[in-house]
C-alpha positions as CSV (number, residue, x, y, z in Angstrom):
1,X,0.4,0.0,0.0
2,X,2.8,2.0,0.8
3,X,4.5,1.5,-2.7
4,X,1.3,2.9,-4.5
5,X,0.8,6.2,-2.6
6,X,4.2,6.7,-2.7
7,X,3.5,6.2,-7.0
8,X,0.3,8.4,-6.7
9,X,2.3,11.3,-4.8
10,X,4.9,11.2,-7.9
11,X,2.6,10.9,-10.6
12,X,0.6,14.1,-8.9
13,X,3.8,16.1,-8.4
14,X,4.8,15.0,-12.1
15,X,1.3,15.8,-13.6
16,X,1.5,19.4,-11.8
17,X,5.0,19.9,-12.9
18,X,4.0,19.2,-17.0
19,X,0.7,20.9,-17.0
20,X,1.9,24.4,-17.1
21,X,-0.4,27.2,-17.7
22,X,-0.6,28.2,-21.6
23,X,-1.0,31.7,-22.1
24,X,-2.6,32.5,-25.5
25,X,-1.1,35.8,-26.7
26,X,-3.7,37.7,-28.9
27,X,-2.3,40.1,-31.3
28,X,-4.0,43.2,-32.4
29,X,-5.5,43.4,-35.7
30,X,-4.7,46.1,-38.6
31,X,-7.3,48.6,-39.1
32,X,-7.5,51.0,-41.9
33,X,-9.1,54.5,-42.0
34,X,-9.6,56.2,-45.2
35,X,-10.5,60.3,-45.7
36,X,-9.5,63.3,-48.3
37,X,-6.0,64.1,-48.0
38,X,-5.6,67.6,-46.7
39,X,-2.0,67.6,-47.1
40,X,0.9,65.1,-46.3
41,X,1.8,66.3,-42.8
42,X,-2.3,66.9,-42.0
43,X,-2.7,63.1,-42.9
44,X,-0.1,62.0,-40.7
45,X,-0.9,64.1,-37.7
46,X,-4.7,63.4,-38.3
47,X,-4.0,59.8,-38.0
48,X,-1.8,59.9,-35.0
49,X,-3.9,62.0,-33.0
50,X,-7.4,60.2,-33.6
51,X,-6.0,56.6,-33.7
52,X,-2.2,56.6,-32.7
53,X,-1.6,55.4,-36.2
54,X,0.6,56.2,-39.2
55,X,-0.9,57.9,-41.9
56,X,-0.2,58.7,-45.7
57,X,-1.6,60.4,-48.7
58,X,-1.7,58.4,-51.6
59,X,1.1,59.3,-54.2
60,X,-0.8,58.5,-57.6
61,X,-4.2,59.6,-58.6
62,X,-6.4,60.4,-61.5
63,X,-7.1,64.1,-61.8
64,X,-11.1,63.7,-61.2
65,X,-10.5,61.8,-57.8
66,X,-9.1,63.6,-55.0
67,X,-6.2,62.4,-53.1
68,X,-6.7,60.1,-49.9
69,X,-5.3,60.0,-46.7
70,X,-4.7,56.2,-45.4
71,X,-4.5,55.6,-41.9
72,X,-3.4,52.0,-40.4
73,X,-4.0,51.4,-37.0
74,X,-4.0,48.2,-34.2
75,X,-7.6,47.7,-33.4
């Protein structure tokens, strides 16, 4: 009986040490907002102030379409 309780104790201790709690790390998703660009510096400032993100006006547009500010931030 003593051997059985020693074996059970050993198995319980082994179980405790092998069952580490796994912590799941959840990464923030990237979100995007778009609005009419009022200049590169203004786009960057507005994006940072509103969403704590990075903003940039598009480089190339057709003449009929106004430039857009693209803001990328963590949701």
